[in-house]
MINUVEX-387393 format. One record per residue (C-alpha): z, x, y; residue in one letter. Coordinates in steps of 0.2 Angstrom, whole numbers, always signed. Example, Ala and Ser with C-alpha at 12.3 -4.5 7.8 and 13.67 -1.06 7.14 Angstrom:
BEGIN
+-------+-------+-------+---+
!    up !  east ! north ! r !
+-------+-------+-------+---+
!   +39 !   +62 !   -22 ! A !
!   +36 !   +68 !    -5 ! S !
+-------+-------+-------+---+
END
This chain:
BEGIN
+-------+-------+-------+---+
!    up !  east ! north ! r !
+-------+-------+-------+---+
!  -207 !  -363 !  -304 ! M !
!  -225 !  -359 !  -308 ! A !
!  -230 !  -377 !  -304 ! G !
!  -221 !  -376 !  -287 ! K !
!  -229 !  -360 !  -283 ! T !
!  -246 !  -366 !  -287 ! K !
!  -243 !  -382 !  -276 ! K !
!  -236 !  -371 !  -262 ! L !
!  -251 !  -360 !  -261 ! S !
!  -262 !  -375 !  -257 ! K !
!  -253 !  -377 !  -241 ! N !
!  -252 !  -359 !  -235 ! Y !
!  -269 !  -351 !  -231 ! S !
!  -262 !  -333 !  -234 ! M !
!  -263 !  -336 !  -253 ! H !
!  -282 !  -337 !  -253 ! K !
!  -292 !  -321 !  -259 ! V !
!  -285 !  -307 !  -249 ! N !
!  -300 !  -297 !  -243 ! Y !
!  -289 !  -285 !  -233 ! W !
!  -280 !  -280 !  -249 ! Q !
!  -296 !  -277 !  -258 ! I !
!  -302 !  -266 !  -243 ! W !
!  -285 !  -256 !  -244 ! R !
!  -288 !  -253 !  -263 ! V !
!  -305 !  -246 !  -259 ! I !
!  -299 !  -235 !  -245 ! V !
!  -284 !  -229 !  -255 ! S !
!  -296 !  -224 !  -269 ! L !
!  -308 !  -215 !  -258 ! A !
!  -294 !  -205 !  -250 ! G !
!  -287 !  -201 !  -267 ! F !
!  -304 !  -195 !  -273 ! I !
!  -307 !  -185 !  -257 ! L !
!  -291 !  -176 !  -259 ! T !
!  -294 !  -172 !  -277 ! V !
!  -311 !  -165 !  -273 ! F !
!  -304 !  -153 !  -260 ! Y !
!  -289 !  -148 !  -271 ! L !
!  -302 !  -143 !  -285 ! L !
!  -311 !  -133 !  -272 ! K !
!  -295 !  -123 !  -268 ! G !
!  -294 !  -128 !  -250 ! S !
!  -275 !  -126 !  -248 ! I !
!  -274 !  -107 !  -246 ! Q !
!  -262 !   -99 !  -242 ! P !
!  -250 !  -110 !  -252 ! P !
!  -235 !  -104 !  -241 ! G !
!  -243 !  -110 !  -225 ! A !
!  -248 !  -126 !  -234 ! F !
!  -231 !  -131 !  -240 ! F !
!  -223 !  -127 !  -223 ! A !
!  -236 !  -138 !  -214 ! L !
!  -234 !  -151 !  -227 ! L !
!  -215 !  -151 !  -225 ! T !
!  -216 !  -153 !  -206 ! V !
!  -230 !  -167 !  -208 ! S !
!  -220 !  -176 !  -221 ! F !
!  -204 !  -176 !  -210 ! I !
!  -214 !  -183 !  -195 ! L !
!  -223 !  -196 !  -205 ! E !
!  -206 !  -202 !  -212 ! L !
!  -198 !  -202 !  -194 ! T !
!  -213 !  -212 !  -187 ! A !
!  -211 !  -225 !  -201 ! I !
!  -192 !  -227 !  -199 ! E !
!  -191 !  -226 !  -180 ! I !
!  -206 !  -234 !  -173 ! C !
!  -216 !  -242 !  -188 ! G !
!  -229 !  -229 !  -187 ! S !
!  -235 !  -234 !  -170 ! K !
!  -233 !  -217 !  -163 ! I !
!  -236 !  -203 !  -176 ! K !
!  -232 !  -185 !  -171 ! G !
!  -239 !  -180 !  -188 ! S !
!  -257 !  -182 !  -180 ! Y !
!  -253 !  -167 !  -169 ! V !
!  -250 !  -156 !  -185 ! F !
!  -266 !  -163 !  -193 ! Y !
!  -276 !  -157 !  -178 ! L !
!  -267 !  -140 !  -179 ! V !
!  -271 !  -138 !  -197 ! T !
!  -289 !  -143 !  -194 ! L !
!  -291 !  -130 !  -180 ! L !
!  -282 !  -116 !  -190 ! L !
!  -286 !  -119 !  -208 ! K !
!  -301 !  -130 !  -209 ! G !
!  -306 !  -147 !  -215 ! K !
!  -302 !  -147 !  -233 ! G !
!  -284 !  -140 !  -230 ! F !
!  -281 !  -154 !  -217 ! A !
!  -288 !  -168 !  -228 ! V !
!  -276 !  -163 !  -243 ! V !
!  -261 !  -160 !  -231 ! L !
!  -263 !  -177 !  -222 ! S !
!  -265 !  -187 !  -238 ! F !
!  -250 !  -180 !  -247 ! L !
!  -239 !  -181 !  -231 ! A !
!  -244 !  -200 !  -230 ! G !
!  -241 !  -203 !  -248 ! L !
!  -224 !  -195 !  -249 ! L !
!  -218 !  -204 !  -234 ! A !
!  -225 !  -221 !  -240 ! S !
!  -217 !  -218 !  -257 ! F !
!  -200 !  -216 !  -249 ! L !
!  -201 !  -230 !  -237 ! T !
!  -213 !  -244 !  -242 ! K !
!  -206 !  -259 !  -249 ! E !
!  -223 !  -263 !  -257 ! E !
!  -223 !  -255 !  -274 ! K !
!  -242 !  -255 !  -277 ! T !
!  -257 !  -243 !  -277 ! F !
!  -263 !  -247 !  -259 ! P !
!  -244 !  -248 !  -253 ! G !
!  -242 !  -230 !  -258 ! Y !
!  -259 !  -222 !  -255 ! F !
!  -266 !  -232 !  -240 ! F !
!  -258 !  -222 !  -226 ! E !
!  -262 !  -205 !  -233 ! G !
!  -280 !  -211 !  -237 ! A !
!  -282 !  -217 !  -219 ! K !
!  -276 !  -200 !  -212 ! N !
!  -288 !  -190 !  -223 ! S !
!  -303 !  -201 !  -219 ! L !
!  -299 !  -200 !  -200 ! G !
!  -299 !  -181 !  -202 ! I !
!  -315 !  -181 !  -211 ! L !
!  -324 !  -191 !  -198 ! L !
!  -316 !  -182 !  -183 ! G !
!  -321 !  -165 !  -190 ! S !
!  -339 !  -170 !  -194 ! H !
!  -341 !  -177 !  -177 ! L !
!  -334 !  -161 !  -169 ! A !
!  -345 !  -151 !  -181 ! G !
!  -361 !  -158 !  -174 ! Y !
!  -358 !  -155 !  -156 ! L !
!  -358 !  -138 !  -147 ! P !
!  -342 !  -132 !  -137 ! G !
!  -326 !  -122 !  -138 ! G !
!  -311 !  -126 !  -147 ! E !
!  -304 !  -137 !  -133 ! F !
!  -319 !  -148 !  -133 ! F !
!  -320 !  -149 !  -152 ! L !
!  -301 !  -154 !  -153 ! A !
!  -305 !  -168 !  -140 ! L !
!  -320 !  -174 !  -151 ! I !
!  -310 !  -173 !  -167 ! Y !
!  -295 !  -183 !  -159 ! T !
!  -307 !  -197 !  -154 ! A !
!  -315 !  -198 !  -171 ! G !
!  -298 !  -198 !  -179 ! F !
!  -291 !  -212 !  -168 ! I !
!  -308 !  -221 !  -171 ! L !
!  -304 !  -223 !  -189 ! V !
!  -287 !  -231 !  -185 ! D !
!  -296 !  -243 !  -172 ! A !
!  -309 !  -248 !  -186 ! V !
!  -295 !  -252 !  -198 ! F !
!  -286 !  -262 !  -184 ! M !
!  -302 !  -272 !  -181 ! I !
!  -304 !  -275 !  -200 ! L !
!  -286 !  -281 !  -201 ! R !
!  -289 !  -294 !  -187 ! A !
!  -306 !  -299 !  -195 ! F !
!  -297 !  -302 !  -212 ! F !
!  -283 !  -312 !  -203 ! G !
!  -270 !  -299 !  -207 ! E !
!  -265 !  -295 !  -189 ! N !
!  -248 !  -286 !  -189 ! A !
!  -245 !  -288 !  -170 ! G !
!  -253 !  -289 !  -153 ! S !
!  -270 !  -282 !  -152 ! T !
!  -267 !  -276 !  -135 ! K !
!  -251 !  -267 !  -140 ! E !
!  -260 !  -258 !  -154 ! E !
!  -274 !  -252 !  -143 ! I !
!  -261 !  -245 !  -131 ! F !
!  -252 !  -236 !  -145 ! Y !
!  -269 !  -229 !  -152 ! Y !
!  -273 !  -223 !  -134 ! G !
!  -255 !  -215 !  -133 ! L !
!  -257 !  -206 !  -150 ! N !
!  -274 !  -200 !  -145 ! C !
!  -267 !  -192 !  -129 ! F !
!  -252 !  -184 !  -137 ! L !
!  -262 !  -178 !  -152 ! T !
!  -275 !  -169 !  -141 ! F !
!  -263 !  -161 !  -128 ! T !
!  -249 !  -156 !  -139 ! A !
!  -261 !  -151 !  -153 ! G !
!  -271 !  -139 !  -143 ! V !
!  -255 !  -131 !  -135 ! L !
!  -247 !  -130 !  -152 ! L !
!  -262 !  -122 !  -160 ! T !
!  -262 !  -108 !  -147 ! E !
!  -243 !  -105 !  -150 ! A !
!  -245 !  -105 !  -169 ! I !
!  -259 !   -91 !  -168 ! K !
!  -246 !   -80 !  -160 ! K !
!  -231 !   -84 !  -171 ! N !
!  -234 !   -96 !  -186 ! F !
!  -217 !  -101 !  -192 ! Y !
!  -208 !  -100 !  -175 ! Q !
!  -221 !  -111 !  -166 ! A !
!  -221 !  -123 !  -181 ! L !
!  -202 !  -125 !  -181 ! F !
!  -202 !  -127 !  -162 ! L !
!  -216 !  -140 !  -163 ! G !
!  -206 !  -150 !  -176 ! L !
!  -190 !  -149 !  -165 ! L !
!  -200 !  -155 !  -149 ! L !
!  -208 !  -169 !  -159 ! T !
!  -192 !  -175 !  -166 ! E !
!  -184 !  -174 !  -149 ! A !
!  -198 !  -185 !  -143 ! F !
!  -195 !  -197 !  -157 ! Y !
!  -176 !  -197 !  -153 ! L !
!  -180 !  -202 !  -135 ! V !
!  -191 !  -216 !  -141 ! I !
!  -177 !  -222 !  -153 ! K !
!  -164 !  -222 !  -139 ! I !
!  -176 !  -232 !  -128 ! N !
!  -180 !  -244 !  -141 ! Q !
!  -162 !  -247 !  -146 ! K !
!  -157 !  -250 !  -127 ! L !
!  -172 !  -262 !  -126 ! L !
!  -167 !  -271 !  -142 ! N !
!  -149 !  -273 !  -135 ! Q !
!  -156 !  -280 !  -119 ! S !
!  -167 !  -292 !  -128 ! L !
!  -152 !  -297 !  -139 ! D !
!  -141 !  -300 !  -124 ! Y !
!  -154 !  -310 !  -116 ! V !
!  -156 !  -321 !  -132 ! T !
!  -137 !  -323 !  -133 ! L !
!  -136 !  -327 !  -115 ! W !
!  -150 !  -340 !  -116 ! N !
!  -142 !  -348 !  -131 ! I !
!  -125 !  -349 !  -123 ! S !
!  -132 !  -355 !  -107 ! R !
!  -137 !  -371 !  -116 ! T !
!  -121 !  -374 !  -125 ! F !
!  -113 !  -383 !  -110 ! H !
!  -127 !  -396 !  -112 ! R !
!  -125 !  -398 !  -130 ! L !
!  -114 !  -411 !  -138 ! E !
!  -112 !  -405 !  -156 ! T !
!  -111 !  -389 !  -166 ! P !
!  -127 !  -394 !  -174 ! D !
!  -136 !  -394 !  -157 ! D !
!  -130 !  -376 !  -155 ! M !
!  -139 !  -371 !  -172 ! L !
!  -155 !  -380 !  -166 ! K !
!  -154 !  -371 !  -149 ! A !
!  -152 !  -354 !  -159 ! M !
!  -167 !  -357 !  -170 ! L !
!  -178 !  -361 !  -155 ! Q !
!  -173 !  -346 !  -145 ! E !
!  -174 !  -334 !  -159 ! L !
!  -193 !  -337 !  -160 ! K !
!  -194 !  -328 !  -143 ! N !
!  -186 !  -313 !  -149 ! T !
!  -190 !  -312 !  -168 ! F !
!  -208 !  -319 !  -171 ! S !
!  -209 !  -331 !  -186 ! Y !
!  -220 !  -344 !  -192 ! H !
!  -207 !  -354 !  -200 ! T !
!  -188 !  -354 !  -197 ! G !
!  -175 !  -365 !  -206 ! V !
!  -157 !  -368 !  -205 ! I !
!  -148 !  -374 !  -221 ! Y !
!  -131 !  -381 !  -221 ! T !
!  -119 !  -385 !  -235 ! Y !
!  -118 !  -404 !  -240 ! S !
!  -101 !  -408 !  -247 ! E !
!  -108 !  -424 !  -254 ! S !
!  -123 !  -417 !  -262 ! L !
!  -114 !  -400 !  -266 ! R !
!  -129 !  -390 !  -261 ! K !
!  -138 !  -382 !  -246 ! Y !
!  -150 !  -394 !  -237 ! I !
!  -162 !  -390 !  -223 ! P !
!  -154 !  -396 !  -207 ! R !
!  -166 !  -389 !  -194 ! Y !
!  -184 !  -383 !  -195 ! L !
!  -196 !  -375 !  -183 ! N !
!  -213 !  -371 !  -190 ! T !
!  -231 !  -368 !  -185 ! D !
!  -237 !  -376 !  -201 ! F !
!  -232 !  -394 !  -201 ! P !
!  -240 !  -397 !  -218 ! E !
!  -230 !  -382 !  -226 ! L !
!  -212 !  -387 !  -227 ! P !
!  -211 !  -399 !  -241 ! G !
!  -199 !  -399 !  -256 ! P !
!  -208 !  -385 !  -265 ! E !
!  -207 !  -374 !  -249 ! F !
!  -188 !  -377 !  -248 ! H !
!  -185 !  -375 !  -266 ! N !
!  -194 !  -358 !  -265 ! T !
!  -183 !  -352 !  -250 ! L !
!  -167 !  -359 !  -258 ! L !
!  -170 !  -350 !  -275 ! S !
!  -173 !  -334 !  -264 ! E !
!  -156 !  -337 !  -255 ! M !
!  -146 !  -339 !  -270 ! G !
!  -128 !  -337 !  -265 ! N !
!  -130 !  -322 !  -254 ! R !
!  -115 !  -317 !  -243 ! K !
!  -124 !  -303 !  -235 ! T !
!  -141 !  -303 !  -225 ! A !
!  -156 !  -298 !  -234 ! A !
!  -175 !  -295 !  -233 ! L !
!  -185 !  -303 !  -246 ! I !
!  -204 !  -299 !  -250 ! K !
!  -210 !  -315 !  -258 ! H !
!  -227 !  -314 !  -266 ! P !
!  -234 !  -329 !  -257 ! Q !
!  -223 !  -332 !  -242 ! L !
!  -223 !  -313 !  -237 ! G !
!  -208 !  -306 !  -227 ! S !
!  -192 !  -317 !  -227 ! I !
!  -176 !  -313 !  -218 ! A !
!  -161 !  -322 !  -224 ! V !
!  -144 !  -322 !  -214 ! V !
!  -129 !  -331 !  -220 ! P !
!  -120 !  -341 !  -207 ! L !
!  -101 !  -339 !  -210 ! Q !
!   -84 !  -339 !  -202 ! N !
!   -72 !  -325 !  -207 ! R !
!   -73 !  -329 !  -225 ! R !
!   -84 !  -343 !  -231 ! D !
!  -103 !  -346 !  -229 ! V !
!  -107 !  -363 !  -222 ! F !
!  -126 !  -361 !  -220 ! G !
!  -141 !  -350 !  -220 ! Y !
!  -153 !  -344 !  -207 ! L !
!  -170 !  -341 !  -215 ! V !
!  -186 !  -335 !  -205 ! I !
!  -203 !  -331 !  -212 ! V !
!  -213 !  -318 !  -204 ! A !
!  -231 !  -321 !  -197 ! P !
!  -245 !  -317 !  -209 ! K !
!  -247 !  -298 !  -211 ! G !
!  -230 !  -294 !  -203 ! Q !
!  -215 !  -287 !  -211 ! N !
!  -197 !  -288 !  -204 ! Y !
!  -188 !  -271 !  -203 ! S !
!  -170 !  -268 !  -207 ! H !
!  -166 !  -264 !  -189 ! S !
!  -173 !  -282 !  -185 ! Q !
!  -162 !  -289 !  -199 ! L !
!  -146 !  -281 !  -192 ! R !
!  -150 !  -288 !  -174 ! R !
!  -154 !  -305 !  -181 ! L !
!  -137 !  -304 !  -191 ! E !
!  -128 !  -299 !  -175 ! N !
!  -135 !  -313 !  -165 ! I !
!  -133 !  -327 !  -178 ! S !
!  -116 !  -320 !  -182 ! G !
!  -109 !  -323 !  -165 ! Q !
!  -117 !  -340 !  -163 ! V !
!  -111 !  -345 !  -181 ! A !
!   -93 !  -341 !  -176 ! L !
!   -95 !  -353 !  -161 ! A !
!  -103 !  -366 !  -171 ! V !
!   -89 !  -365 !  -184 ! Y !
!   -76 !  -366 !  -171 ! N !
!   -86 !  -382 !  -165 ! G !
!   -85 !  -389 !  -182 ! Y !
!   -67 !  -385 !  -183 ! L !
!   -63 !  -394 !  -167 ! Y !
!   -73 !  -409 !  -172 ! L !
!   -63 !  -410 !  -188 ! R !
!   -47 !  -408 !  -180 ! L !
!   -52 !  -422 !  -167 ! K !
!   -57 !  -433 !  -181 ! E !
!   -40 !  -430 !  -190 ! L !
!   -32 !  -435 !  -174 ! A !
!   -42 !  -451 !  -172 ! Q !
!   -44 !  -457 !  -190 ! K !
!   -32 !  -464 !  -203 ! D !
!   -32 !  -453 !  -218 ! E !
!   -30 !  -467 !  -231 ! L !
!   -43 !  -479 !  -226 ! T !
!   -55 !  -468 !  -216 ! G !
!   -55 !  -480 !  -201 ! L !
!   -49 !  -475 !  -184 ! Y !
!   -31 !  -476 !  -180 ! N !
!   -22 !  -487 !  -168 ! R !
!   -21 !  -475 !  -153 ! R !
!   -39 !  -471 !  -153 ! Y !
!   -43 !  -490 !  -155 ! F !
!   -33 !  -494 !  -140 ! L !
!   -42 !  -480 !  -130 ! E !
!   -59 !  -487 !  -134 ! R !
!   -53 !  -505 !  -131 ! L !
!   -48 !  -501 !  -114 ! N !
!   -65 !  -493 !  -111 ! E !
!   -74 !  -508 !  -118 ! E !
!   -63 !  -520 !  -107 ! H !
!   -67 !  -510 !   -91 ! L !
!   -86 !  -510 !   -96 ! R !
!   -86 !  -528 !  -100 ! S !
!   -77 !  -533 !   -84 ! R !
!   -89 !  -522 !   -73 ! R !
!  -105 !  -529 !   -81 ! H !
!   -98 !  -547 !   -84 ! K !
!   -99 !  -546 !  -103 ! L !
!   -89 !  -554 !  -117 ! N !
!   -80 !  -547 !  -132 ! Y !
!   -69 !  -553 !  -146 ! T !
!   -54 !  -545 !  -154 ! I !
!   -50 !  -549 !  -173 ! V !
!   -33 !  -545 !  -181 ! L !
!   -34 !  -545 !  -200 ! L !
!   -19 !  -544 !  -212 ! D !
!   -20 !  -542 !  -231 ! I !
!   -11 !  -557 !  -239 ! D !
!    +4 !  -554 !  -250 ! Y !
!    +2 !  -536 !  -249 ! F !
!   +21 !  -533 !  -253 ! K !
!   +18 !  -543 !  -269 ! K !
!    +4 !  -531 !  -274 ! I !
!   +15 !  -516 !  -271 ! N !
!   +30 !  -524 !  -281 ! D !
!   +19 !  -530 !  -295 ! T !
!    +7 !  -515 !  -297 ! Y !
!   +15 !  -501 !  -288 ! G !
!   +11 !  -492 !  -272 ! H !
!    -4 !  -483 !  -279 ! D !
!   -12 !  -500 !  -281 ! C !
!    -7 !  -504 !  -264 ! G !
!   -16 !  -488 !  -257 ! D !
!   -31 !  -493 !  -268 ! L !
!   -32 !  -510 !  -259 ! V !
!   -30 !  -502 !  -242 ! L !
!   -44 !  -490 !  -245 ! N !
!   -55 !  -503 !  -252 ! D !
!   -53 !  -514 !  -238 ! F !
!   -56 !  -500 !  -225 ! G !
!   -72 !  -495 !  -234 ! R !
!   -77 !  -513 !  -235 ! F !
!   -75 !  -515 !  -216 ! L !
!   -86 !  -499 !  -213 ! K !
!   -99 !  -505 !  -224 ! D !
!  -100 !  -523 !  -218 ! T !
!   -98 !  -523 !  -199 ! L !
!  -112 !  -519 !  -187 ! R !
!  -114 !  -502 !  -180 ! R !
!  -108 !  -507 !  -163 ! T !
!   -92 !  -514 !  -169 ! D !
!   -76 !  -504 !  -170 ! L !
!   -63 !  -506 !  -184 ! S !
!   -46 !  -498 !  -186 ! A !
!   -30 !  -498 !  -196 ! R !
!   -18 !  -506 !  -184 ! Y !
!    -2 !  -503 !  -194 ! G !
!    +3 !  -505 !  -212 ! G !
!    -8 !  -518 !  -220 ! E !
!   -14 !  -524 !  -203 ! E !
!   -31 !  -520 !  -197 ! F !
!   -41 !  -524 !  -180 ! V !
!   -59 !  -526 !  -176 ! V !
!   -67 !  -525 !  -159 ! L !
!   -84 !  -535 !  -157 ! L !
!   -93 !  -530 !  -141 ! P !
!  -104 !  -543 !  -132 ! Q !
!   -99 !  -556 !  -145 ! T !
!   -93 !  -573 !  -140 ! G !
!   -79 !  -583 !  -149 ! K !
!   -90 !  -594 !  -160 ! K !
!  -101 !  -580 !  -166 ! E !
!   -85 !  -570 !  -170 ! A !
!   -78 !  -584 !  -179 ! Y !
!   -94 !  -586 !  -190 ! L !
!   -93 !  -567 !  -193 ! L !
!   -75 !  -567 !  -198 ! A !
!   -78 !  -582 !  -210 ! E !
!   -91 !  -572 !  -219 ! R !
!   -80 !  -557 !  -220 ! L !
!   -66 !  -568 !  -227 ! R !
!   -77 !  -575 !  -241 ! E !
!   -84 !  -558 !  -246 ! K !
!   -66 !  -551 !  -248 ! V !
!   -62 !  -565 !  -259 ! K !
!   -76 !  -560 !  -271 ! E !
!   -70 !  -542 !  -272 ! R !
!   -62 !  -537 !  -289 ! V !
!   -53 !  -520 !  -291 ! L !
!   -48 !  -512 !  -307 ! I !
!   -31 !  -503 !  -307 ! F !
!   -25 !  -496 !  -324 ! Q !
!   -36 !  -508 !  -333 ! G !
!   -30 !  -523 !  -324 ! Q !
!   -41 !  -534 !  -312 ! K !
!   -34 !  -535 !  -294 ! V !
!   -40 !  -547 !  -281 ! K !
!   -34 !  -549 !  -263 ! Y !
!   -37 !  -560 !  -248 ! T !
!   -36 !  -558 !  -229 ! V !
!   -30 !  -569 !  -214 ! S !
!   -37 !  -567 !  -197 ! M !
!   -33 !  -571 !  -179 ! G !
!   -46 !  -571 !  -165 ! L !
!   -45 !  -570 !  -146 ! A !
!   -60 !  -568 !  -134 ! A !
!   -63 !  -560 !  -117 ! Y !
!   -64 !  -568 !  -104 ! P !
!   -62 !  -585 !  -112 ! E !
!   -44 !  -583 !  -118 ! D !
!   -37 !  -569 !  -107 ! A !
!   -42 !  -557 !   -93 ! E !
!   -32 !  -542 !   -99 ! E !
!   -34 !  -534 !  -116 ! Y !
!   -16 !  -532 !  -120 ! R !
!   -14 !  -551 !  -118 ! E !
!   -29 !  -553 !  -129 ! L !
!   -20 !  -543 !  -143 ! L !
!    -5 !  -553 !  -141 ! S !
!   -15 !  -569 !  -142 ! L !
!   -24 !  -563 !  -158 ! A !
!    -8 !  -558 !  -166 ! D !
!    -1 !  -576 !  -163 ! K !
!   -17 !  -583 !  -170 ! A !
!   -15 !  -572 !  -185 ! L !
!    +3 !  -578 !  -187 ! Y !
!    -4 !  -596 !  -187 ! Q !
!   -16 !  -591 !  -201 ! A !
!    -2 !  -585 !  -211 ! K !
!    +8 !  -601 !  -208 ! N !
!    -7 !  -612 !  -213 ! R !
!    -7 !  -605 !  -231 ! G !
!   -16 !  -588 !  -228 ! R !
!   -34 !  -584 !  -232 ! D !
!   -38 !  -592 !  -216 ! K !
!   -47 !  -588 !  -199 ! V !
!   -39 !  -595 !  -184 ! V !
!   -45 !  -594 !  -166 ! M !
!   -33 !  -595 !  -150 ! V !
!   -38 !  -613 !  -146 ! N !
!   -35 !  -619 !  -164 ! N !
!   -16 !  -617 !  -163 ! F !
+-------+-------+-------+---+
END
């Protein structure tokens, strides 16, 4: 696997030196040192107020991560309150520890920067904001405004650096909007809450927590409604294309393409199970990196998939965030949907649930489509030989006859009969007879042209339709078939078994104008071939 990983990394630029991660380590280290410095200075007095504010800030950090991916952070309000009431050192330690605790409980990235970065970013923002406010004259209201601008400026700088290092986690315009919203909420709510806390510390603190959580709840409800609307639109767009699609595979392809509009991914793959290969194979692929999805890439994804029966989020060291969703009917998994997040982005569990819901509904429709095709095939095919049955052949013959008459084309019908088939059954048994029938059916499928249609007509009798083929050309083809059949040798219970075939030909429009009359003439020609000693090809004008 190590060799595969090395080769995979050559095709995917995100595996080069990750300067953004180096920068995160530096920032995390700086925030940690800064926090230790203020702790040693004894900046968290009184402890009761510190732990009360820490609890509230931690709850809000946790809620921000879980509900809106840290886009809107009510904890900023309490950091501002802490700065205005308790001073810079108190606020630095508080913000660092709140961010650290929340990251420890929620972050999937179990690394030093994964735990420490959010808290370090908070503490550096407070330090910059307080220094900017300290150099300027003005009252508490004006200082809060300056502090807020400085605090948000730190976030903006990190956003720019993330973009510079090619680690964008989303739309830059969207991030700027949320930074501005954070700035507005922090300033207005922070100043009001500070005044309230001065009068009654714990009561105002509790009230501020409730109001902020209520605000988050409104965001959560709106976000859920928006996601439901997006999911309905996605399902509608997929289902709207179903009437134009011919096969269940087309439905899977349509789903993969439509999902990119709802769930951003750089590579999406649908794997389905191959009965012949006895493994999952890539059926459809949609990617922004044409050079990426080679065998190593698919082997990597397949190893991550395993035999999962439930949807999962995977954090791959090279590919990043991967969502894996089984495609299943009520019991069995018949495929997998795998999407790889754009560089720098991570899928959330709520996104995974939405993806599972959409793909689950489509998968059920696809499975029913596969089931319908299977039933249709069983109704059209002969189980023993794998060829079409007599009823389906006659339907297709009628269609070809009408087409040929309309466009003034010719076609030929060949009736084939296995010689001395009863003798084979009597000598070797019916199992050997079935083996001969199966072998001849497979021989016809492998030998005839793609445009030809072969079927089991009944018993040991077979029929072939040769579209746009004249009698002479059909005769030459039939002779080649006859010669090849004579060369076939089957082994049954250690004994060699050989067989031959007789054939009768009738051509449209040369021999008859109606296809039923052609079948009758071909049958008479076959009868003549039998009378002439079998292992013969006879045309209508020969008898």
